C-alpha positions as CSV (number, residue, x, y, z in Angstrom):
1,M,21.5,-4.6,22.4
2,T,21.3,-4.6,18.5
3,E,24.5,-4.6,16.5
4,P,25.1,-1.4,14.4
5,H,24.7,-2.0,10.7
6,F,26.4,-0.3,7.8
7,E,24.0,2.1,6.0
8,L,24.3,3.1,2.4
9,P,23.7,6.7,1.4
10,F,20.0,7.5,1.0
11,F,20.0,7.9,-2.8
12,T,22.0,4.8,-3.3
13,N,19.4,2.9,-1.2
14,L,16.6,4.5,-3.2
15,L,18.3,3.5,-6.5
16,I,18.9,-0.1,-5.6
17,L,15.4,-0.4,-4.1
18,L,13.7,1.1,-7.1
19,V,15.7,-0.9,-9.7
20,A,15.2,-4.2,-7.9
21,A,11.4,-3.5,-7.3
22,R,10.9,-2.6,-11.0
23,I,12.8,-5.7,-12.2
24,F,10.9,-8.1,-10.0
25,G,7.7,-6.3,-10.7
26,E,8.3,-6.7,-14.4
27,I,9.0,-10.5,-14.0
28,F,5.7,-11.0,-12.2
29,E,3.8,-8.9,-14.7
30,R,5.1,-11.1,-17.5
31,F,3.6,-14.1,-15.7
32,K,0.3,-12.2,-15.5
33,Q,0.6,-11.6,-11.7
34,P,0.4,-8.2,-9.9
35,A,3.7,-6.3,-10.0
36,M,3.3,-5.5,-6.3
37,I,4.1,-9.1,-5.4
38,G,7.5,-8.9,-7.2
39,E,8.1,-5.5,-5.5
40,I,7.5,-6.9,-2.1
41,I,9.8,-9.8,-2.8
42,A,12.5,-7.3,-3.9
43,G,12.2,-5.6,-0.5
44,I,12.4,-9.0,1.3
45,L,15.6,-10.0,-0.6
46,L,17.3,-6.6,0.1
47,G,16.1,-6.2,3.7
48,P,16.9,-7.8,7.0
49,S,15.1,-11.1,6.1
50,L,17.9,-12.0,3.6
51,F,20.8,-9.9,2.4
52,N,20.3,-7.1,5.1
53,L,21.6,-4.5,2.6
54,I,18.8,-1.9,3.0
55,H,16.8,-0.8,6.0
56,R,13.6,1.1,6.2
57,T,15.0,4.6,7.2
58,E,12.9,7.6,8.0
59,D,13.4,9.0,4.5
60,I,12.1,5.7,2.9
61,K,9.1,5.9,5.3
62,V,8.3,9.4,4.0
63,I,8.4,8.2,0.4
64,S,6.3,5.2,1.3
65,E,3.7,7.5,2.9
66,L,3.4,9.4,-0.4
67,G,3.0,6.1,-2.1
68,V,0.1,5.2,0.2
69,F,-1.4,8.6,-0.5
70,L,-1.3,8.2,-4.3
71,L,-2.5,4.5,-4.2
72,V,-5.5,5.5,-2.2
73,I,-6.3,8.4,-4.6
74,M,-6.0,6.0,-7.5
75,A,-8.4,3.6,-5.8
76,G,-10.8,6.5,-5.2
77,L,-10.7,7.6,-8.8
78,E,-11.8,4.2,-9.9
79,I,-14.9,4.4,-7.7
80,N,-18.1,6.1,-8.7
81,I,-20.3,7.1,-5.9
82,D,-23.3,6.1,-7.9
83,D,-21.9,2.5,-8.0
84,I,-21.8,2.6,-4.1
85,L,-25.4,3.6,-4.0
86,K,-26.1,0.8,-6.6
87,S,-24.4,-1.7,-4.3
88,M,-26.7,-0.7,-1.5
89,R,-30.0,-1.1,-3.4
90,G,-32.3,-4.1,-3.1
91,R,-30.6,-7.4,-2.6
92,N,-27.2,-6.1,-3.5
93,I,-26.8,-4.8,0.1
94,I,-27.2,-8.4,1.3
95,I,-24.1,-9.5,-0.7
96,S,-22.1,-6.4,0.4
97,L,-22.9,-6.9,4.1
98,M,-22.3,-10.7,4.1
99,A,-19.0,-10.3,2.2
100,F,-17.8,-7.9,4.8
101,F,-19.1,-8.9,8.1
102,I,-18.6,-12.7,7.9
103,P,-14.9,-12.2,7.1
104,I,-14.4,-9.5,9.8
105,G,-16.1,-11.8,12.3
106,G,-13.9,-14.7,11.2
107,G,-10.7,-12.6,11.6
108,I,-11.8,-11.2,15.0
109,A,-12.5,-14.8,16.1
110,V,-9.0,-15.9,15.1
111,G,-7.4,-13.0,17.0
112,Y,-9.6,-13.8,20.1
113,I,-8.7,-17.6,20.0
114,F,-5.0,-16.8,19.8
115,N,-5.2,-14.3,22.7
116,Q,-4.2,-11.2,20.7
117,D,-5.0,-7.8,22.2
118,I,-8.2,-6.1,21.2
119,M,-6.7,-3.7,18.7
120,T,-4.7,-6.4,16.9
121,T,-7.8,-8.7,16.9
122,V,-9.9,-6.0,15.2
123,F,-7.2,-5.2,12.6
124,I,-6.8,-8.9,11.7
125,G,-10.6,-8.9,11.1
126,L,-10.4,-5.7,9.1
127,C,-7.6,-7.0,6.8
128,V,-9.4,-10.3,6.3
129,A,-12.7,-8.4,5.4
130,I,-11.3,-6.0,2.8
131,T,-11.2,-6.7,-1.0
132,A,-8.6,-4.9,-3.1
133,L,-10.7,-3.1,-5.7
134,P,-7.8,-2.3,-8.1
135,V,-6.7,-5.9,-8.0
136,S,-10.2,-7.2,-8.6
137,I,-10.6,-4.9,-11.6
138,R,-7.3,-6.0,-13.1
139,I,-8.1,-9.7,-12.7
140,L,-11.5,-9.3,-14.3
141,M,-10.1,-7.3,-17.2
142,D,-7.4,-10.0,-17.8
143,L,-10.1,-12.7,-17.8
144,G,-12.4,-10.6,-20.1
145,K,-15.2,-10.8,-17.5
146,I,-15.4,-7.2,-16.3
147,K,-18.7,-6.5,-18.2
148,T,-20.4,-9.7,-17.0
149,E,-23.2,-9.6,-14.4
150,V,-21.0,-11.4,-11.9
151,G,-18.0,-9.2,-12.7
152,Q,-20.0,-6.0,-12.1
153,R,-21.3,-7.4,-8.8
154,I,-17.8,-8.2,-7.7
155,I,-16.7,-4.6,-8.4
156,S,-19.7,-3.0,-6.7
157,V,-19.3,-5.2,-3.5
158,A,-15.5,-4.5,-3.5
159,I,-16.3,-0.8,-3.7
160,F,-18.7,-1.1,-0.7
161,D,-16.1,-3.1,1.3
162,D,-13.2,-0.7,0.6
163,V,-15.3,2.3,1.6
164,L,-16.6,0.6,4.8
165,A,-13.1,-0.7,5.7
166,L,-11.5,2.8,5.4
167,S,-14.3,4.3,7.4
168,I,-13.7,1.8,10.2
169,L,-10.0,2.4,9.9
170,G,-10.6,6.1,10.5
171,V,-12.4,5.3,13.7
172,L,-9.9,2.7,15.0
173,L,-6.9,5.0,14.7
174,T,-8.5,7.4,17.1
175,L,-8.7,4.7,19.8
176,K,-4.9,4.1,20.0
177,N,-4.4,6.7,22.7
178,T,-7.1,5.3,25.1
179,D,-6.4,2.9,28.0
180,M,-8.5,0.3,26.0
181,S,-11.0,-0.1,28.8
182,A,-14.6,-0.7,27.8
183,I,-15.7,2.7,28.9
184,S,-12.8,4.5,27.2
185,I,-13.3,2.6,23.9
186,L,-17.1,3.3,24.0
187,K,-16.4,7.0,24.6
188,A,-13.6,7.4,22.1
189,G,-15.4,5.2,19.5
190,S,-18.7,7.1,19.8
191,F,-16.9,10.4,19.4
192,S,-14.9,9.1,16.4
193,L,-18.0,7.7,14.8
194,L,-19.7,11.1,15.3
195,K,-16.8,12.8,13.6
196,L,-16.9,10.3,10.7
197,I,-20.7,10.9,10.4
198,I,-20.0,14.7,10.2
199,F,-17.4,14.2,7.5
200,I,-19.7,11.8,5.5
201,T,-22.5,14.3,5.9
202,L,-20.3,17.1,4.4
203,L,-19.3,14.7,1.7
204,T,-22.9,13.9,1.0
205,V,-23.8,17.6,0.8
206,A,-20.9,18.1,-1.6
207,Y,-22.1,15.2,-3.7
208,F,-25.7,16.5,-4.0
209,L,-24.5,20.0,-4.8
210,I,-22.3,18.6,-7.6
211,K,-25.3,16.6,-8.9
212,K,-27.4,19.7,-8.9
213,L,-24.8,21.7,-10.8
214,L,-24.4,18.9,-13.3
215,K,-28.2,19.2,-14.1
216,K,-27.5,22.8,-15.3
217,G,-24.9,21.6,-17.9
218,N,-21.1,21.4,-18.0
219,Y,-20.6,24.5,-15.8
220,I,-17.9,23.0,-13.6
221,Q,-16.0,21.5,-16.5
222,E,-16.2,24.7,-18.5
223,S,-15.1,26.8,-15.5
224,L,-12.2,24.4,-14.8
225,D,-11.1,24.6,-18.5
226,K,-11.1,28.4,-18.4
227,L,-9.1,28.5,-15.2
228,V,-6.5,26.0,-16.5
229,S,-6.1,28.0,-19.7
230,L,-5.5,31.2,-17.7
231,L,-2.8,29.7,-15.5
232,K,0.7,29.8,-16.9
233,G,2.4,27.3,-14.5
234,K,3.2,23.7,-15.4
235,E,0.5,21.0,-14.7
236,P,-2.1,23.4,-13.3
237,L,-4.9,20.8,-13.5
238,F,-2.9,18.3,-11.4
239,A,-2.1,21.1,-8.9
240,L,-5.8,22.0,-8.6
241,F,-6.8,18.4,-8.2
242,F,-4.2,17.8,-5.4
243,A,-5.2,21.0,-3.6
244,F,-8.8,19.7,-3.6
245,V,-7.7,16.3,-2.3
246,L,-5.4,17.8,0.3
247,L,-8.2,20.1,1.5
248,F,-10.3,17.0,2.3
249,S,-7.2,15.2,3.9
250,T,-6.7,18.3,6.1
251,M,-10.3,18.3,7.1
252,T,-10.2,14.6,8.1
253,E,-6.9,15.1,10.1
254,N,-8.5,18.1,11.9
255,L,-11.4,15.8,12.8
256,G,-8.9,13.3,14.2
257,L,-9.3,10.8,11.3
258,H,-6.4,9.5,9.2
259,F,-5.5,11.6,6.1
260,I,-6.1,8.8,3.7
261,V,-9.8,8.7,4.6
262,G,-10.1,12.3,3.3
263,A,-7.9,11.5,0.2
264,F,-10.0,8.5,-0.7
265,F,-13.4,10.2,-0.4
266,A,-12.3,13.4,-2.1
267,S,-11.0,11.5,-5.1
268,M,-14.3,9.6,-5.3
269,L,-16.1,12.9,-5.9
270,I,-14.1,13.5,-9.1
271,S,-15.8,12.0,-12.1
272,E,-15.9,12.2,-15.8
273,S,-19.4,13.9,-15.7
274,L,-18.0,16.5,-13.3
275,I,-14.7,17.6,-14.9
276,G,-14.9,16.1,-18.4
277,K,-13.3,13.0,-19.9
278,H,-10.0,14.6,-21.0
279,N,-9.4,16.3,-17.6
280,L,-10.1,13.1,-15.7
281,K,-7.8,11.1,-18.1
282,A,-5.1,13.7,-17.6
283,I,-5.4,13.4,-13.8
284,E,-5.5,9.6,-13.8
285,T,-2.4,9.5,-16.1
286,T,-0.3,11.9,-14.1
287,T,-1.3,10.2,-10.8
288,S,-0.6,6.8,-12.2
289,N,2.8,7.8,-13.6
290,M,3.9,9.2,-10.3
291,A,2.5,6.3,-8.2
292,M,3.2,3.2,-10.4
293,G,6.5,4.6,-11.8
294,F,8.2,5.5,-8.6
295,L,6.3,5.8,-5.3
296,A,4.2,2.6,-5.2
297,P,7.3,0.3,-6.0
298,I,9.1,2.0,-3.1
299,F,6.1,1.5,-0.9
300,F,5.7,-2.2,-1.7
301,A,9.5,-2.8,-1.5
302,G,9.3,-1.0,1.9
303,I,6.8,-3.5,3.0
304,G,9.3,-6.2,2.1
305,L,11.9,-4.4,4.1
306,E,9.6,-4.5,7.2
307,F,8.6,-8.1,6.6
308,N,10.6,-10.6,8.7
309,I,9.9,-14.3,8.4
310,S,11.9,-15.0,11.6
311,S,9.4,-12.8,13.6
312,I,6.7,-15.4,12.9
313,A,6.9,-17.7,15.9
314,N,3.2,-18.5,16.1
315,I,2.7,-20.8,13.1
316,G,-0.8,-21.7,14.3
317,L,-1.8,-18.0,14.0
318,L,-0.3,-17.8,10.5
319,L,-2.2,-20.9,9.3
320,A,-5.5,-19.7,11.0
321,V,-5.3,-16.3,9.4
322,I,-4.7,-17.7,5.9
323,A,-7.4,-20.4,6.3
324,V,-10.0,-17.9,7.6
325,S,-9.2,-15.3,4.9
326,Y,-10.1,-17.8,2.2
327,L,-13.0,-19.6,3.9
328,S,-14.8,-16.5,5.3
329,K,-14.5,-14.3,2.3
330,I,-15.6,-17.0,-0.2
331,S,-18.4,-18.2,2.1
332,G,-19.5,-14.6,2.8
333,G,-19.8,-13.9,-0.9
334,F,-21.4,-17.3,-1.6
335,L,-24.0,-16.9,1.2
336,G,-24.7,-13.3,0.2
337,G,-25.1,-14.3,-3.4
338,T,-27.5,-17.1,-2.7
339,L,-29.6,-15.0,-0.4
340,A,-29.7,-12.3,-3.2
341,G,-31.1,-14.9,-5.6
342,L,-28.0,-15.8,-7.6
343,S,-27.3,-19.4,-8.6
344,K,-24.8,-21.4,-6.6
345,R,-22.2,-21.3,-9.4
346,A,-22.6,-17.5,-9.7
347,S,-22.4,-17.1,-5.9
348,L,-19.3,-19.2,-5.6
349,T,-17.6,-17.2,-8.4
350,L,-18.6,-14.0,-6.7
351,G,-17.1,-15.1,-3.4
352,I,-13.8,-16.2,-5.1
353,G,-13.7,-12.9,-7.0
354,L,-13.8,-11.0,-3.7
355,N,-10.9,-13.0,-2.2
356,A,-7.9,-10.9,-3.4
357,R,-6.7,-8.5,-0.7
358,G,-3.7,-7.0,-2.5
359,I,-3.1,-3.2,-2.3
360,M,-5.8,-2.1,0.1
361,E,-5.1,-4.8,2.7
362,L,-1.4,-4.0,2.6
363,V,-2.1,-0.3,3.0
364,I,-4.2,-0.9,6.1
365,A,-1.7,-3.4,7.6
366,N,1.2,-0.9,6.9
367,I,-0.7,2.0,8.6
368,A,-1.5,-0.3,11.6
369,Y,2.1,-1.3,11.9
370,R,3.4,2.3,11.6
371,E,1.0,3.4,14.3
372,K,2.3,0.5,16.5
373,L,-1.2,-1.1,16.7
374,I,0.1,-4.4,15.5
375,N,3.5,-6.0,16.0
376,Q,6.0,-7.2,13.4
377,E,4.8,-10.8,13.6
378,V,1.1,-10.0,12.9
379,F,2.2,-7.5,10.2
380,S,4.3,-10.2,8.5
381,I,1.4,-12.7,8.7
382,L,-0.9,-10.2,7.1
383,V,1.6,-9.5,4.3
384,I,1.8,-13.3,3.6
385,M,-2.0,-13.5,3.6
386,G,-2.3,-10.5,1.2
387,V,0.3,-12.0,-1.2
388,L,-1.2,-15.5,-1.2
389,T,-4.8,-14.4,-1.8
390,T,-3.7,-12.0,-4.6
391,L,-1.6,-14.7,-6.2
392,T,-4.2,-17.5,-6.1
393,T,-7.4,-15.5,-6.9
394,P,-6.8,-15.2,-10.7
395,L,-6.3,-18.9,-11.0
396,M,-9.3,-19.8,-8.9
397,L,-11.5,-17.2,-10.6
398,K,-10.6,-18.4,-14.1
399,R,-11.6,-21.9,-13.1
400,A,-14.8,-20.7,-11.5
401,F,-15.9,-18.8,-14.6
402,G,-15.0,-21.8,-16.7
403,K,-15.3,-22.1,-20.5
404,T,-19.0,-22.6,-20.8
405,D,-21.9,-20.3,-20.0
406,W,-24.0,-20.9,-16.9
407,K,-27.1,-19.3,-15.5
408,I,-26.6,-16.3,-13.2
409,F,-29.9,-16.4,-11.3
410,R,-31.7,-19.4,-9.8
């Protein structure tokens, strides 16, 4: 029987959590590290792992869910569907596939060796396979390498990996209510895959309709501008954008997929060529202000509240997950790069650049934990892996790029 603990009022909890998250986030930003690391540490310090001052209540969980929603939208807004198609052309598809399936295979192997149940095993593989696109973009921008050939390939592969991982997540979440027998998994998995294909088909139709409209000029942008000018309410553009995203989220939920799958793909459809540079900038700014100013720090601090170092009894599993996350991702990128004709130096740099898990891995781990598909020990291990790979990738990538020029292709 657990002892009752004193609980502060909700808004007091929220105030302490937000202030602590922002302070620690600021400290990490000043050391050129992602703010999310500091925000997670703030949650760990305030939560059951250390001071036991704040606990993850239902109210904090709701705010965290909104944080996940906005973070996924921000990731989607950074992705251009044309870039996904580019990552699937020619030899680029080799890199994208190798950089995803070698790590997911490595993660699944670790789960199998350590006798984890099938769902936990697959989620370990999925979290090992993902690359955090927003983190990769930030690291490359800080290094001044975002416009390089290798930098562009890192981004295109990260886009492919994120899209594939979220698609698989949508399928996996529909399997949680089965008895996990081979026949049940096959039936539920096939049905979920069919629903995902239906959704992607609808998305593809929407994409080609948009492309067709764009050939006729700025019809959508001009219509949107006229509508916004007619509306008298505050922030009409932002309201219209969110109605569009929520429409897709509702569609995916009705299909039995997770709402973030719809949010992610819907935000991918919004581009500068579709709604205009000033409209896109306004949406990105408002979304970023809401997410990064309030909701995301609460989400990452909430992960810290859930994190419990004492829950990790299997040190072997922890070390194996960390080791395979580095080795499989870097080797997957390296092997894919060499098969695609890149030089060994360029291939190694590519693999290192894909190693940061950051935001997207933590989002997936959080969803899996909330849905009771992984336990607290595995969740805490995945948080450590995400933090470590995000912290070390900038240092490793800076060293990999080096100070001198080197050839990209063999």
